[in-house]
C-alpha positions in Angstrom: 5.7 -4.3 51.0 2.3 -4.3 49.9 -1.2 -3.0 48.1 -4.2 -3.9 49.1 -4.1 -7.6 47.4 -0.4 -8.3 46.2 2.2 -9.2 48.9 5.9 -8.4 47.3 9.2 -10.5 47.7 11.7 -9.7 49.5 13.8 -8.4 46.0 10.8 -6.5 44.8 9.7 -4.5 48.0 13.5 -3.4 48.2 13.5 -2.6 44.5 10.3 -0.6 45.4 12.1 1.6 48.2 14.8 2.5 46.3 12.3 3.4 43.4 10.4 5.3 46.1 13.5 6.8 47.2 14.9 8.3 43.3 10.7 9.6 42.8 11.2 11.9 46.3 14.0 13.6 44.8 12.5 14.5 41.7 9.6 15.3 44.1 6.8 12.5 44.1 6.1 11.7 47.7 4.5 7.9 47.3 3.9 7.5 51.3 1.8 10.8 52.0 1.2 11.3 48.5 2.2 14.8 48.1 3.9 16.5 44.9 6.0 19.0 43.8 5.6 21.5 40.9 8.3 18.9 37.8 12.2 19.4 38.6 14.2 19.7 35.3 16.9 18.1 36.7 14.3 15.0 37.2 15.4 11.5 38.9 17.6 10.8 35.9 17.3 6.6 34.6 17.4 3.7 36.7 16.2 0.4 35.6 14.9 -3.2 37.2 16.0 -6.2 35.6 15.1 -9.3 36.1 14.0 -12.6 33.5 10.9 -14.1 33.3 8.7 -14.4 36.0 10.8 -12.6 38.2 7.8 -9.6 39.0 9.1 -6.7 36.7 5.3 -6.5 35.7 3.6 -6.7 38.6 6.4 -3.8 40.2 5.6 -1.9 37.1 1.4 -2.1 38.1 1.9 -1.4 41.7 4.3 1.6 40.8 1.6 3.4 38.2 -1.6 2.8 40.6 0.6 4.1 43.2 1.6 7.2 40.9 -2.1 7.8 40.4 -3.0 7.7 43.9 -0.8 10.5 44.3 -2.1 12.5 41.9 0.1 12.0 39.4 -1.9 12.4 35.6 -1.4 9.7 33.5 -0.5 10.9 29.6 -1.2 7.9 26.9 -0.7 10.0 24.0 -3.9 10.3 22.6 -4.8 14.0 24.0 -2.5 16.3 26.4 -4.7 18.8 28.0 -3.7 22.6 28.9 -0.3 22.5 30.5 0.0 23.8 33.6 3.1 24.3 36.0 2.7 22.1 38.6 1.3 18.8 37.0 2.7 16.0 37.3 2.9 13.7 35.1 3.4 9.7 34.1 3.9 8.0 30.6 4.2 4.3 30.8 5.5 3.1 27.4 6.5 0.1 25.2 9.0 -0.8 22.0 5.5 -2.4 20.4 1.9 -2.3 19.7 2.1 -5.8 21.2 3.9 -5.6 23.6 2.1 -2.0 25.2 -1.1 -3.9 24.4 0.1 -7.0 27.1 0.0 -4.5 29.5 -3.4 -2.8 28.5 -4.8 -6.2 29.2 -3.4 -6.2 32.4 -4.8 -3.1 33.0 -1.9 -0.7 33.3 -2.1 2.5 30.6 0.6 2.1 28.1 1.2 2.7 24.8 4.7 3.0 22.0 7.0 5.5 22.5 6.2 6.5 18.7 3.2 8.0 20.3 4.4 10.2 22.4 7.6 11.1 20.5 5.0 12.3 18.2 2.1 14.3 19.5 -1.7 14.5 17.6 -2.6 18.1 16.5 -6.5 18.5 17.0 -9.4 20.7 15.2 -9.8 23.5 18.0 -13.5 22.5 17.1 -13.4 19.5 18.4 -10.6 19.9 21.1 -13.5 22.3 23.2 -14.6 18.5 23.6 -11.5 16.6 24.5 -10.6 19.8 26.8 -14.6 18.7 29.1 -14.4 15.6 28.7 -10.0 15.9 30.5 -11.9 18.2 33.1 -10.9 21.0 31.9 -12.9 23.0 30.1 -17.2 23.5 30.0 -19.3 21.1 28.0 -19.6 22.8 24.7 -21.9 23.1 22.3 -20.3 21.6 19.1 -22.7 22.4 15.6 -24.0 18.8 14.2 -23.8 17.4 17.2 -26.4 16.1 19.2 -26.4 16.3 23.1 -27.2 12.5 22.8 -24.3 12.0 20.8 -21.5 13.9 23.7 -23.4 11.8 26.0 -21.7 9.0 24.0 -18.7 10.3 23.8 -18.8 11.2 28.2 -19.3 7.7 29.0 -16.9 6.5 26.7 -14.4 7.9 28.3 -15.4 7.5 32.1 -15.2 3.6 31.1 -12.2 3.9 28.8 -9.9 6.9 28.8 -9.5 7.7 25.6 -10.4 10.4 23.4 -10.0 9.3 20.4 -12.0 6.4 21.6 -15.0 8.8 23.0 -14.8 10.8 20.2 -15.7 7.9 17.8 -18.6 7.0 20.3 -19.9 10.2 19.0 -20.4 9.7 15.1 -16.4 11.4 14.1 -13.9 10.0 12.5 -9.8 10.6 13.3 -9.7 12.8 9.6 -12.6 15.6 11.4 -10.4 16.0 14.1 -7.0 15.0 14.2 -5.4 17.4 11.6 -1.5 15.9 12.0 1.0 15.1 13.8 3.9 16.9 15.5 7.4 15.5 17.2 6.8 16.3 20.2 9.3 19.5 21.6 8.4 20.0 25.3 9.8 17.2 27.7 7.5 15.5 30.0 7.9 13.9 33.8 8.0 10.8 34.5 8.5 7.2 32.1 8.3 3.7 32.4 9.4 1.9 29.1 9.0 -1.8 29.4 10.4 -4.2 27.3 13.5 -2.0 27.6 16.0 -4.6 26.0 14.6 -3.7 23.1 15.7 -0.5 22.8 18.4 1.1 20.9 20.5 3.6 21.7 18.7 6.6 19.5 15.7 5.1 21.0 17.2 5.5 24.1 19.2 9.2 24.0 15.4 10.3 22.3 14.0 8.9 25.9 16.2 10.5 28.1 15.6 14.2 26.3 11.6 14.1 27.1 12.3 12.3 30.0 14.4 13.8 33.3 12.8 10.3 35.3 12.9 7.6 33.0 12.4 3.8 34.7 13.5 0.9 32.8 12.0 -2.7 33.0 13.7 -5.2 31.1 15.6 -8.4 30.5 19.2 -9.1 30.2 18.6 -12.4 29.6 16.8 -11.7 25.6 18.7 -11.2 22.9 20.1 -7.1 22.3 19.0 -5.0 19.5 20.6 -5.8 15.6 23.1 -3.8 15.0 24.8 -3.4 18.8 26.9 -6.2 19.8 24.9 -7.5 22.4 24.8 -4.7 24.5 21.2 -3.5 25.7 20.9 0.1 27.2 20.7 -0.5 31.0 24.3 -2.0 30.4 25.9 0.8 31.0 24.2 2.1 34.0 26.5 2.2 37.1 25.1 -1.0 39.6 23.3 1.7 42.2 21.9 2.6 39.3 20.4 -1.1 38.2 18.5 -3.7 40.5 17.9 -6.7 40.3 14.6 -9.1 40.9 16.3 -12.5 41.0 13.1 -14.9 42.7 10.6 -15.9 40.6 7.1 -14.8 41.9 5.3 -17.2 43.8 2.6 -16.9 41.1 5.2 -18.2 38.4 5.9 -21.4 40.9 4.5 -24.1 39.2 5.0 -23.1 35.5 6.9 -25.5 33.5 7.5 -22.9 30.6 9.4 -20.7 33.0 11.2 -23.8 34.7 12.5 -24.4 31.4 13.5 -20.9 30.8 15.6 -20.6 33.8 17.5 -23.6 33.6 19.0 -22.4 30.8 21.0 -20.2 32.7 22.9 -23.1 33.6 26.9 -23.1 32.2 27.1 -26.8 31.6 23.5 -27.3 29.7 24.1 -28.7 26.2 21.0 -28.5 23.5 21.0 -32.0 23.8 20.0 -32.2 27.8 18.0 -29.3 27.6 15.5 -31.6 24.7 15.1 -33.7 26.8 14.3 -31.4 29.8 11.6 -30.4 27.0 10.4 -34.0 26.4 10.3 -34.9 29.3 8.4 -31.7 30.7 6.1 -32.7 28.2 5.3 -36.2 29.3 4.2 -34.3 32.8 2.6 -31.1 31.7 0.1 -30.4 29.0 1.4 -26.7 28.6 4.4 -28.0 27.4 4.3 -30.4 24.2 6.6 -32.4 22.2 5.7 -31.9 18.8 6.3 -34.3 15.4 5.2 -31.3 13.8 4.4 -27.6 12.8 0.1 -27.2 13.6 -0.7 -24.9 10.6 -4.1 -23.9 12.0 -1.9 -21.8 14.7 -0.3 -20.3 12.1 -2.7 -17.1 11.1 -2.9 -15.4 14.6 0.7 -17.2 16.6 3.6 -17.4 14.0 6.5 -19.8 14.5 9.6 -18.7 15.9 12.7 -19.8 14.2 16.3 -18.7 14.0 17.2 -18.4 9.5 15.3 -16.7 7.3 15.3 -19.3 5.0 13.0 -21.7 7.5 11.1 -18.6 7.8 10.5 -18.6 4.2 9.8 -22.4 3.6 7.6 -22.4 6.3 5.4 -19.0 4.9 5.5 -20.8 1.5 3.9 -24.3 3.4 2.0 -22.3 4.5 -0.2 -20.5 2.2 0.5 -23.9 -0.3 -1.7 -25.9 2.4 -4.7 -23.3 2.5 -4.2 -22.7 -1.3 -3.5 -19.5 -1.1 -3.3 -18.3 -5.1 0.2 -16.6 -5.9 -1.2 -13.3 -7.7 -3.7 -12.4 -4.1 -3.9 -13.3 -0.7 -6.6 -14.9 1.1 -8.4 -13.0 3.7 -7.0 -14.2 7.3 -3.5 -14.5 6.4 -1.2 -12.9 8.8 1.6 -9.9 7.4 4.0 -8.7 9.5 5.1 -4.5 8.8 8.7 -3.8 7.1 8.0 -0.5 7.7 6.7 2.6 5.5 7.9 3.9 1.6 6.9 7.2 1.1 9.1 10.2 0.0 9.9 12.5 2.6 6.6 14.8 1.5 4.3 12.8 2.5 5.8 13.1 6.5 2.3 13.4 7.8 0.9 10.5 6.1 3.7 8.2 7.1 2.7 9.6 10.8 -1.0 8.6 10.4 0.1 5.1 9.1 2.2 5.1 11.8 0.3 6.6 15.0 -2.0 3.6 13.8 -0.2 1.0 14.7 1.7 0.2 11.2 5.0 0.5 12.8 7.8 -2.1 11.2 8.1 -5.0 12.9 4.1 -4.8 13.6 1.5 -8.0 13.4 -1.5 -7.9 11.2 -4.0 -9.6 9.5 -5.2 -8.9 6.2 -9.2 -8.5 6.3 -9.3 -8.2 2.1 -9.0 -5.8 -0.7 -9.6 -1.9 -0.2 -12.2 -0.2 -1.7 -8.7 1.5 -3.9 -6.2 -0.2 -5.8 -3.7 -0.8 -3.5 -5.5 -0.6 -0.8 -5.7 -3.3 1.8 -8.2 -3.4 4.9 -6.1 -4.5 8.0 -6.6 -5.4 11.6 -3.3 -4.4 13.3 -2.9 -6.8 16.5 -2.3 -4.7 19.9 -3.5 -1.6 18.4 -6.2 0.4 20.5 -8.3 1.1 17.7 -7.2 -2.0 15.5 -8.6 -1.8 12.2 -7.3 0.3 9.5 -7.1 0.6 5.5 -3.6 1.5 3.9 -1.4 1.5 0.7 0.3 -1.4 0.5 3.1 -2.9 -0.7 3.1 -7.0 -0.1 6.6 -9.0 -0.7 6.3 -12.6 -0.6 9.5 -14.1 -0.3 10.4 -17.5 -2.5 13.2 -20.3 -1.3 16.2 -19.7 -3.3 15.1 -16.3 -5.1 16.7 -12.8 -4.0 13.6 -11.2 -5.2 9.7 -11.8 -3.5 6.8 -12.1 -5.2 4.4 -8.9 -4.8 0.8 -10.2 -5.7 0.1 -6.6 -5.5 0.8 -3.3 -4.7 0.0 0.6 -4.2 2.8 3.3 -5.5 3.6 3.9 -2.1 2.7 3.2 1.6 3.1 0.0 4.5 5.0 -2.3 3.5 4.4 -5.8 4.5 6.7 -9.4 4.0 4.4 -12.6 4.9 3.7 -13.2 9.3 2.7 -16.9 9.4 6.6 -17.4 10.9 8.8 -15.1 12.1 12.6 -14.8 13.2 12.9 -14.7 17.4 14.6 -11.6 17.2 11.3 -9.8 15.4 9.3 -11.5 17.8 10.8 -10.1 21.1 8.0 -8.2 22.9 5.7 -10.1 21.6 3.7 -13.1 23.5 1.0 -15.4 21.9 -1.5 -17.6 24.2 0.8 -20.5 22.4 4.1 -20.2 20.4 5.1 -23.1 18.2 9.6 -22.9 18.6 11.2 -24.5 15.3 13.9 -26.6 17.5 15.9 -27.4 14.5 16.8 -24.2 13.4 18.0 -23.8 17.1 20.0 -27.3 16.9 22.2 -25.6 14.1 22.7 -22.4 16.1 24.5 -24.9 19.4 26.2 -26.4 16.3 27.3 -23.9 14.6 29.1 -22.7 18.7 27.9 -18.8 18.4 28.4 -16.8 21.0 27.0 -13.5 21.9 27.6 -11.4 24.9 29.1 -14.4 27.0 26.3 -16.8 26.3 25.6 -19.6 23.6 23.8 -18.0 21.1 21.1 -21.2 21.2 20.4 -20.8 24.6 19.4 -17.0 23.8 17.2 -17.8 21.5 15.5 -20.7 23.2 15.1 -18.1 26.0 13.4 -15.3 24.0 11.5 -17.7 22.5 10.0 -20.1 25.0 9.0 -16.5 27.1 7.5 -15.7 24.5 4.5 -18.5 25.6 1.4 -16.8 27.3 -0.1 -20.4 28.2 1.2 -23.5 26.1 4.7 -24.1 24.2 4.7 -26.4 21.3 8.8 -27.4 20.5 8.9 -28.4 17.1 11.5 -31.2 16.3 10.7 -32.4 12.5 10.6 -30.4 9.7 7.2 -31.3 8.8 4.1 -29.6 8.7 0.4 -30.4 9.4 -2.8 -30.0 7.1 -5.4 -27.5 8.2 -8.6 -28.3 10.3 -10.4 -25.2 8.7 -10.4 -22.3 6.1 -8.9 -19.3 6.7 -11.4 -17.5 8.4 -11.1 -13.5 10.0 -14.6 -14.2 12.0 -12.7 -13.1 15.4 -12.1 -10.5 14.3 -14.9 -8.4 12.8 -15.8 -4.7 14.2 -17.3 -2.1 12.3 -15.5 -0.5 9.4 -12.9 1.4 10.0 -12.3 5.0 8.5 -10.1 4.2 5.9 -6.2 6.0 6.0 -5.8 7.5 2.9 -2.5 7.3 1.2 -2.9 8.8 -2.6 0.6 9.8 -3.8 -0.3 13.5 -3.6 0.3 16.2 -7.1 4.0 17.5 -7.2 
């Protein structure tokens, strides 16, 4: 199977053909680019499974291109035009902003599951611009917007296919044109879900309600969601509905990081043998580093991956100490991890506003400085399409051997954050960084404890997930030491135009 410059391996070609057959049963003929109106039954659920480097993302990207060529519309989560009975649609989703951004970097228009479960409600006046940009209406005349502003919107949309981005290019803020968010009521058509190993049962049921045809892309060697006893949602599918990719694609064939990840499948491999493999790989390839200490300079953008919470907390406090961060405030450039939204039910719209901007649990965030109001923070959401926001924040910094976290500042309600200089391997799933530091002493403890998850030694699952978060370089840290920083924390790499604030003030009862 070929697609211009792409040559599929045998198992990719077989998977492509099986998916093509499923789509044809749902009324989409990729061979002849023929579409029939959507069918309520759809094609059901199918999963493409394979370890890192097996070509899942390549297959997803090629299927997206084939569907787009056939005339299927991509639903972005930003805006949906007027419904047509014969319209066929595709949504490409990931559980987190970071995972979605990995796909977007490869040219695949992915968004988060949340952005599809909840859809924006547009002001009717500005909805006319959105309909025009989407090709469903004539060029509008909007009071307060010049022809030049509309031209800027059209030029932006032609290049980026983002309605909110186009409206922002015209000089509008999100609060001008989005009046709220609502739970999706009507089903969509075809859904591609990347990083499906991260799905829990509730999310899976929600997705099956929305998509009559659902294609999951997952890695069975990763860690299952917490509280699911090591099971992943695709485990219950029949063998006919699971497509296995076993071959490492030739583009990844000479990758020492993937070689190490795949070596973990050997049931005879012990922890000390694996560490010897890492040390040997470091001697012959600069992409693997045998680290004698944690490189603190990397921790602000790429957290150290650990297993134990005690290790995470200790490394976070060491990071803050070497940078001279005062207890009562954060330094610009400190990393945070969103731990959820603390708002009462009457503030549901405000919660959705924050989550729509990427502040969902597990999101990686960089602190840019205090906001204009007490308790507000300016934040850069890593991986989000519109990354810079201002939001009411509750920041918690955990301390070693103390049950209660220290809170340097807090709003009465809003987005809650933990420090993000180190994160657990579980929370790192779905994310990737150019360079990843893995704290090996934690994995040694897991190996010594002899814990097993879904028939596999836990240390091997932890090591596999941690290693495959690295895109270019892996640092296997073997000592509990921290290097000194080479320079002060900075946000120079994140500078963007000032964001429109997301106000989260308490409403009077």
